[in-house]
C-alpha positions in Angstrom: 0.0 0.0 0.0 1.1 3.4 -0.8 0.6 6.3 1.6 -0.8 9.4 0.1 0.7 12.6 1.3 -1.5 15.6 1.9 -0.7 19.3 2.2 -0.4 22.4 0.1 1.7 22.8 -3.0 4.1 25.6 -3.4 1.8 27.3 -6.0 -1.2 27.2 -3.6 0.9 28.8 -0.8 2.2 31.6 -3.2 -1.4 32.3 -4.4 -2.6 32.7 -0.8 0.3 35.0 0.1 -0.4 37.1 -3.0 -4.1 37.4 -2.0 -3.1 38.4 1.5 -0.7 41.0 0.1 -3.4 42.5 -2.0 -5.9 42.7 0.9 -3.2 44.3 3.1 -2.4 46.9 0.4 -6.0 47.9 0.0 -6.7 48.0 3.8 -3.6 49.9 4.9 -4.7 53.3 3.5 -8.0 53.0 5.4 -6.1 52.5 8.7 -3.9 55.5 8.0 -6.9 57.8 7.3 -8.5 56.7 10.5 -6.0 58.7 12.6 -6.6 61.8 10.5 -10.4 61.3 11.0 -9.8 60.9 14.7 -7.9 64.1 15.0 -10.6 66.0 13.0 -13.3 64.5 15.3 -11.2 65.5 18.4 -10.9 69.1 17.2 -14.6 69.3 16.3 -15.6 67.9 19.7 -13.4 70.5 21.4 -15.1 73.2 19.3 -18.4 72.0 20.6 -17.0 72.1 24.2 -15.8 75.6 23.7 -19.1 76.8 22.4 -21.0 75.0 25.1 -18.7 76.3 27.9 -19.1 79.9 26.7 -22.9 79.6 26.5 -23.1 78.0 29.9 -20.9 80.7 31.4 -23.0 83.4 29.8 -26.2 81.7 31.2 -24.6 81.4 34.7 -23.7 85.1 34.6 -27.3 86.1 33.6 -28.7 83.9 36.3 -26.4 85.4 38.9 -27.4 88.9 37.7 -23.8 90.2 37.8 -22.2 92.7 35.5 -20.7 91.4 32.1 -17.1 91.9 33.3 -17.4 90.2 36.7 -16.0 86.7 37.1 -18.4 83.9 37.9 -18.1 80.4 39.5 -18.7 77.3 37.6 -18.5 74.0 39.5 -16.3 75.6 42.1 -13.9 77.1 39.6 -13.6 80.9 38.8 -14.2 81.8 35.2 -13.0 85.3 34.1 -15.6 87.1 32.0 -15.6 90.0 29.5 -18.6 91.4 27.7 -20.8 88.7 29.2 -18.7 85.7 27.9 -15.5 84.0 29.0 -12.2 85.6 28.1 -10.0 83.9 25.5 -7.5 82.4 28.0 -7.2 79.5 30.4 -8.9 81.3 33.4 -11.8 82.1 31.0 -12.8 79.7 28.3 -10.3 77.1 29.4 -12.0 76.8 32.8 -15.5 77.1 31.4 -15.0 74.4 28.8 -12.7 72.3 31.1 -9.9 72.1 28.5 -7.4 69.4 29.4 -3.9 70.6 28.5 -2.7 67.0 28.7 -5.1 66.0 25.8 -4.8 69.2 23.8 -2.2 71.8 22.8 -3.3 75.3 23.8 -1.7 78.5 22.4 -2.2 82.1 21.3 -5.6 83.7 21.5 -7.1 80.5 22.7 -6.3 78.1 19.8 -6.8 74.5 20.9 -4.9 72.0 18.7 -5.4 68.3 18.5 -1.8 67.8 19.6 1.6 69.5 19.5 2.5 67.7 16.2 -0.5 69.2 14.4 -0.8 72.9 15.4 -2.9 73.8 12.4 -5.5 71.2 13.2 -7.3 73.3 15.7 -10.4 75.0 17.1 -10.2 78.7 17.7 -12.2 80.6 20.4 -12.5 84.3 19.9 -13.8 86.3 22.9 -16.9 88.5 22.7 -16.5 92.2 22.0 -18.8 94.9 23.1 -20.8 94.5 19.9 -20.3 90.9 18.8 -20.7 87.6 20.7 -17.9 84.9 20.9 -17.1 82.8 18.0 -15.7 79.2 17.7 -14.3 77.9 14.5 -12.9 74.5 13.5 -12.5 75.3 9.8 -8.8 74.3 9.9 -9.8 70.8 11.0 -9.2 69.4 7.5 -7.4 66.3 6.1 -4.6 68.6 4.9 -4.0 70.1 8.4 -4.7 67.0 10.5 -2.8 64.3 8.7 
């Protein structure tokens, strides 16, 4: 009696390796763009936090019936105010929005970047003036700036 050997031939193994290579080549760009998408989502989330923090601080000031330039207390922390909204600094909007400097890079006139390696991937808070309310923009949170 003759024993029959079983297993894969060299050609079958090469075909499987080529198929796995093709799948990896098509999937890799997807994984790369996920980090960019995550940074964009992170910045847009912070833009929402900045807008919410400013609105909540404004509401708290109205409820307390204090002058527009008087600091208020939010959850035990003092928020500096100007023209009825938080100032564009850490004691102002940084405290109102509870910005974590370990998770974000903060610079300038309150620019909150996704991280130190991507300073242009940012949300920008502009303090209110006597005639205009605050603004928050995350227009720079694009694939070009966040990749």
